[in-house]
C-alpha positions in Angstrom: 5.2 -4.7 -23.4 3.6 -7.5 -21.5 -0.2 -7.6 -21.3 -2.1 -9.7 -18.8 -4.8 -11.9 -20.4 -8.1 -11.5 -18.5 -11.8 -11.9 -19.3 -13.7 -9.0 -20.9 -15.0 -7.9 -17.4 -13.6 -8.9 -14.0 -13.7 -7.3 -10.6 -10.6 -6.1 -8.9 -11.0 -7.5 -5.4 -7.6 -6.8 -3.9 -3.9 -6.0 -4.4 -0.5 -6.9 -3.2 1.8 -3.9 -2.4 5.6 -3.7 -2.9 7.3 -6.1 -0.5 4.7 -8.8 -1.4 5.3 -9.1 -5.1 3.1 -6.2 -6.4 0.0 -7.6 -8.1 -3.7 -7.1 -8.8 -6.1 -9.7 -7.5 -9.0 -10.2 -10.0 -12.2 -12.2 -9.7 -14.4 -13.6 -12.4 -17.2 -14.0 -9.8 -15.9 -17.2 -8.4 -12.2 -17.6 -8.6 -9.4 -15.1 -7.8 -6.4 -14.8 -10.0 -3.2 -12.9 -9.4 -1.8 -10.6 -12.1 1.8 -9.3 -11.3 2.5 -5.6 -11.8 6.0 -6.0 -13.2 7.7 -2.9 -14.8 6.9 -2.8 -18.5 3.5 -4.5 -18.1 0.9 -2.8 -20.3 -2.5 -2.3 -18.6 -5.4 -1.2 -20.9 -8.6 -1.5 -18.8 -11.5 0.9 -18.5 -13.2 1.4 -15.1 -16.8 0.1 -15.0 -19.2 -0.1 -12.1 -17.8 -0.2 -8.6 -19.3 -2.1 -5.6 -18.2 -3.9 -2.5 -15.3 -6.3 -3.2 -16.9 -9.0 -1.1 -14.7 -11.6 0.7 -11.7 -13.6 -0.5 -10.6 -16.9 1.0 -7.5 -18.1 -0.8 -8.4 -18.2 -4.5 -12.1 -18.3 -3.9 -14.2 -15.1 -4.1 -17.6 -14.5 -2.4 -19.1 -11.5 -4.4 -21.2 -8.8 -2.8 -23.7 -6.5 -4.7 -23.9 -3.8 -2.0 -22.9 -0.4 -3.3 -20.5 0.6 -0.4 -16.8 0.7 -1.6 -14.3 -0.7 -1.3 -16.1 -2.9 1.3 -19.6 -2.7 2.8 -20.1 -3.0 6.6 -20.5 -6.8 6.3 -17.1 -7.2 4.6 -15.0 -4.4 6.1 -12.1 -6.0 8.0 -11.2 -3.9 11.0 -7.9 -4.9 12.6 -8.3 -3.9 16.2 -4.5 -4.2 16.8 -4.0 -1.2 14.5 -5.9 0.9 17.1 -4.2 -0.6 20.2 -2.0 1.7 22.3 -1.1 -1.0 24.9 -4.5 -1.7 26.3 -5.7 -4.8 24.4 -9.0 -4.4 22.5 -9.6 -8.1 22.1 -11.3 -10.4 24.6 -7.9 -11.9 25.3 -4.5 -10.7 24.4 -2.8 -13.0 21.9 0.2 -11.1 20.5 2.9 -12.9 22.4 5.5 -13.0 19.5 8.5 -10.8 19.6 7.6 -7.4 18.2 9.7 -4.6 16.7 9.3 -0.9 17.1 10.6 0.9 14.0 11.0 4.4 12.5 10.4 4.9 8.8 11.4 7.7 6.4 9.4 8.9 3.4 11.2 11.4 1.2 12.0 14.1 1.7 11.3 14.4 5.4 8.2 12.6 6.6 9.1 10.3 9.5 6.8 7.9 11.3 6.9 5.3 14.1 5.4 1.9 13.7 5.1 -1.6 15.2 5.2 -5.0 13.6 6.1 -8.6 14.4 9.9 -8.9 14.4 9.9 -11.5 11.7 8.0 -9.1 9.3 10.0 -6.0 10.0 11.7 -5.6 6.6 8.7 -6.7 4.7 6.4 -4.3 6.6 8.6 -1.3 5.8 8.7 -2.4 2.1 4.9 -2.8 2.0 4.4 0.7 3.3 6.7 2.2 0.6 9.3 3.5 3.1 12.5 4.9 1.7 14.5 4.2 4.9 13.8 2.3 8.1 15.4 1.6 11.4 14.7 -1.0 14.1 14.8 0.8 17.5 13.2 -1.7 20.0 12.6 -5.4 20.3 10.0 -6.5 22.9 8.3 -9.7 23.9 4.7 -8.9 22.9 2.5 -6.5 21.0 1.2 -4.7 24.1 4.6 -3.5 25.2 5.4 -2.5 21.6 2.2 -0.4 21.3 3.0 1.3 24.6 6.4 2.4 23.3 4.9 3.4 19.9 2.3 5.5 21.7 5.0 7.3 23.6 7.1 8.0 20.5 3.9 9.1 18.6 3.8 12.1 20.9 6.8 13.4 18.9 6.3 11.6 15.5 3.3 10.7 13.4 2.2 7.0 13.3 0.5 7.2 9.9 1.5 8.7 6.6 -1.3 9.9 4.4 -1.4 9.2 0.7 -0.6 12.8 -0.5 2.7 12.6 1.4 3.5 9.3 -0.1 2.8 10.6 -3.6 5.1 13.5 -2.9 7.8 11.0 -1.9 7.8 9.3 -5.3 10.0 11.8 -7.0 11.9 13.1 -4.0 15.0 11.9 -2.1 15.4 11.6 1.7 16.7 14.5 3.6 19.6 12.6 5.1 20.6 15.3 7.5 17.1 15.5 9.0 16.9 11.7 9.2 20.3 11.3 10.9 19.4 14.1 13.3 16.2 12.2 14.3 18.1 8.9 14.7 20.6 10.5 17.0 18.0 10.2 19.8 17.5 6.5 19.4 19.4 3.2 19.8 19.4 2.0 16.2 19.7 -1.8 16.0 19.4 -2.3 12.3 19.0 -0.1 9.2 17.1 -0.6 6.0 17.2 1.2 2.7 14.8 0.6 -0.2 14.9 1.4 -3.9 11.8 1.1 -6.1 13.3 1.8 -9.5 10.8 4.6 -10.4 13.4 7.1 -11.5 10.9 10.0 -11.7 12.1 13.5 -12.4 8.9 15.1 -11.3 5.9 14.3 -9.1 3.3 12.1 -10.9 -0.3 13.2 -11.3 -2.5 11.4 -8.9 -5.3 9.6 -10.7 -7.6 6.6 -10.5 -7.0 4.7 -13.7 -6.1 1.2 -14.9 -4.5 1.9 -18.2 -0.9 2.6 -19.0 2.6 1.1 -18.8 3.7 0.0 -15.3 6.7 1.9 -14.2 6.7 0.4 -10.7 4.9 0.1 -7.4 5.9 1.7 -4.1 3.8 0.6 -1.2 0.3 0.6 -2.5 1.0 3.3 -5.1 1.1 2.1 -8.7 3.0 4.4 -11.1 1.7 4.2 -14.7 3.1 6.0 -17.7 0.7 7.3 -20.4 2.2 9.3 -23.2 4.6 11.8 -21.6 2.9 11.8 -18.2 3.3 9.6 -15.2 0.3 8.9 -12.9 0.2 7.7 -9.3 -2.6 5.3 -8.6 -3.6 4.3 -5.1 -4.4 0.6 -5.5 -7.0 0.8 -2.8 -8.9 3.3 -4.9 -9.3 0.6 -7.6 -10.7 -2.1 -5.3 -14.3 -3.0 -6.1 -14.2 -1.7 -9.7 -15.0 -3.9 -12.7 -12.1 -3.8 -15.1 -13.2 -3.9 -18.7 -10.8 -4.8 -21.6 -10.2 -1.5 -23.4 -7.4 -2.0 -25.8 -9.1 0.1 -28.5 -9.6 3.2 -26.4 -6.7 5.1 -24.8 -8.9 7.8 -23.2 -7.9 8.7 -19.7 -10.5 7.4 -17.2 -10.4 9.0 -13.8 -12.4 9.7 -10.7 -13.9 13.2 -10.6 -12.3 13.7 -7.2 -8.8 13.6 -8.9 -9.2 17.1 -10.1 
């Protein structure tokens, strides 16, 4: 097993999902370091106090002592484009790059519509933990893409909640339902993703930072402890102090996990 070497107590201030390397971003109060979540890596950290994760600029961390988590009102980053439906929410529209409208499948049969810059299409699908994806439209700017997305969203969802993503970890895509959906669209390109989890049953959802990394799908980290696999939403770890805890193997979780 490979164990990352970290100070006795650091704060987890961010993460990288699948599609971007899968890693924890840890701060010693000043500098941010990246710790990959490769399969087989052994994590053995207890969860200490949790507070706002502050702000990160490159590898520099600006801590915050406010209790709101994962970010306080001063450090919450609201991306207005995520709420756009074709009417720009900025002072001036600036999304003039080519955009793609896509459909994504999460096993067994959760299907969503989404928008991203054309150059990021495959990466975006991978970041979300999609099992399948198709490119259905290319347009010249984000406004048009959001208008198309909003129209398709009258029939499909445009956001997949964490419980549905956890359910997808041990499932396979209903190919018949997926192909039936695609029959109504002009498919330009197809994508299929494998995450190497090889789970026979649905993992238990927990908030922990101890176990052997099985893999990462989107922002869900799968850890093995004993004979049980756990699904950890990496966003739920942001803001926690991670304490070196190699002596104790007690399961640490949030009360809300039960």
